C-alpha angles and dihedrals in degrees: 000000000000091000092049093054091046091050091050091050093048093046091050092049092048091050092051092047093051098038096075098040099095090201095303118140112257122232113264095252090055091047090052091052091048093050090050090049090052090049091052093049092051091042092066090054095050106035106056098179105095094205094054090042091055090051090054092047088054090050091050090051088053091052089051089053093045090050093050091049090047092052091050091047090052092050091050090049093053092044091051092045090055090049092051092046092053093056111081090201097054109133121232089239089063089058092045091051090051091049091051093049091049092049091050091050092049091049091051090049092053091048091052091050089052089051087055090054091050091052090051092051091050092052104040135065120233089258093050090046091055093046091053094045100105096041091044091052093046092050094049094043091051090050091052092048092048092054098041098041108108111245118230115254111222122235088245090059090048093052094050 
């Protein structure tokens, strides 16, 4: 029963998100959410064991959180880069420190995505894994694009 309600909620949210699009391309974070929603809907059809399904839902929720944190980290990186670039007196070491922090955050993001993959392997059969292949790939690819897509820096940020 829990899976059925979750599927209905996801389907309704996906419908609402796509209803007002008018054919326009969605921002990468919205696309990532939609791909994960699609994965979850299909998951309930393919993985019949409710316990394993719930474990995978929890893993998908973790990927959503990791993706949101990754997007925010990327925005902060760009914001900080702009700030450093504006200051004539910024030392090279300040840039290097920012580069190191960004690299560490990207490494942590990739490791968390790999942990997601491991949780999927632990909770699916070979047959289920193959059936979920396309949706799994689409969801992970969308998460990667959402995190690595350069955020737009506003004119206000540029002027400051």
